[in-house]
N, C-alpha and C positions, 0 to 999 in steps of 0.2 A: 207340416202343413203350411200351405202359401195361401195366402188370403186373397179373393178375388176383387175384383174393382169395386163391386157393390159393398162388400164389407168394409173395405178401405173408406169409400164414400161416407158409409153410415157411421164408421169409427170417427171422422174427420167432423161431421156436424156434430155428434155427441161431444167430443172433445172440445169444439169450440164453444158450444152452450155452457161449459164448466170452466171454461179458461175466460172468466170474466174480464179480468184486468189486460186479457189480451199479450200476457207476457210469452204466449206459447207452452206452459207449462201448469201442471195442475198438482195441487197437493194431495196430502193423503186423505183429508177433509172431502174434498172434491171426490177424490178416488170412490171413496167409500160411498157416496150418492150415486154414483154411476153402477157401481157393482151392485147395489141393493135393489136398483129399478130395473127390475125384469124387462119392461118393455123397452128398455135403451139398447141393449145388445144381448138379449138372451144370457144375461149373466144370473141374475137372480139371487147373489150370494150375501151373506151377512157375515162379512170378515171382522176378526177381533182386531184390536189395535197393533196386535204382534203380527198377524198374516198382513196387515196392510203394509207395517214397515217392511216386513220381509218381501212382500211383492215389489214394492218401491225400491228396495235396495236390490234385488235382481236384476233389475233392468236400468236404474239408476247410472249411467255410465259417469256422469259429472259430480256424483254425490251431493248433489243439491238438496236433498230431500224432497224432490219435486220430480213429475217426469213429464218428460217432452213428448209430442206427438207420435213418432217413432218409437218412443219406449212404451208408449199407450198400447201402440200395436203389438208389442210383445207381450203384454198382460193380456191383451185381448187373445192373441193366439194361442197361448198358453192355456187359458180358461176354455176356450172352446176344444180344445185335444182333450182337456179333461172331461168335457161335457159328453164329448164324443165316446170317450173310454166308458163312462157311466152309462150311455145308452147301449152299448155294446154289450157290456155286462147283463143290462136289463133283459136284454134281447136272448142272451143264452140262459138266463135264468128262466124264463118264460119256454124256452126251446126245451129246457131239462123238465120242468113241470109239463110238459106235454108228452113227453116220453124220450126227448133225445139225449145226448150225452154233454157233459160239460166242455168236452173237447171238440164240441161242433161236429161229433159224428153221430151216427145213430139217425132214424128218422120217426118222424110221428104219421100216426095212421089219420087218414082224411076222416074216416067217420068218428074217430074221437075229438078232431079238432072241429067238426062240424057239431058235435054234440055239447061241445064246451061253449062254442060260441052263440048257440041257439039256446041252451037250455040255461047254462050257469050264469053267462053274460045278458043271456035275453036281448041280444042284438037282433035286428031284422034285417041286415044286410043280406045279399046274395053270395053267401059262401060257398056254394057248389060251383057258383061261376067265376069265382075268384079263384078257387082251387083248380079249377079246370084250365084257367091260363097260367098259373104257377106251375102247376104238375106235368112239366114239359114230357116227361118220358111216359106219362099217364098209367103209373104203377100204382097209384092210390096211395101213396107214402110222400111225405114232405121232407126233405132235407132241410140241413140249416140254411143253406143258400135260397133254397125254394121259401123257407118261413120268413128268413130276411126280406125277401120281396113282397111276400104276402103283407108284412106288417109295414113296408114303407110305400111310397107312391110312385117307385122306382120300375114298377113291371110293364 
C-alpha cells in the first residue's frame, strides 16, 4: 500500500499534535492516544502495552523506544492494510450470507437481495435502481465484484 498525499498530510498533522516537545518523536503513551481516537486516522484501536511495544519495535530503527514521523507512517500503513483486510473479510461474509461462495465465486439472486434490503434491513433506498446499474450483464444475479461495487461508492 502506498499512502497518498492526503493521508501523509493527515498523519503529519496528527503526529505534530502529539509531538508536544517538538523532538520529532512520539512515545508509546502518545501513540496509544493516537491509536485509540478513532477520529484521528480511522484507527480506533485499544492496544495493550505489549502491542504498543511490538508496534514501536517493528518500526523503531534507532531503538529509542520512540517513533519518528516516517516510522509513524509505517504504523499507519500497517494499520490501514489490516483494516482493509477486515473490510474484505466482512464483505466476503456478507456475500456468503446472501448465497455466494467463500472463494468469491457464485452469485446472489437479485430478488433475494431486494427482499433482504427491504424487509430484513427495512432500508428505503431504491435497491432496484442500484442493482440495475450494477448488474452490467442484466442476468438478475450479482457476482462478487458487482456485490462489492453495490456496497461501495465506486460504481
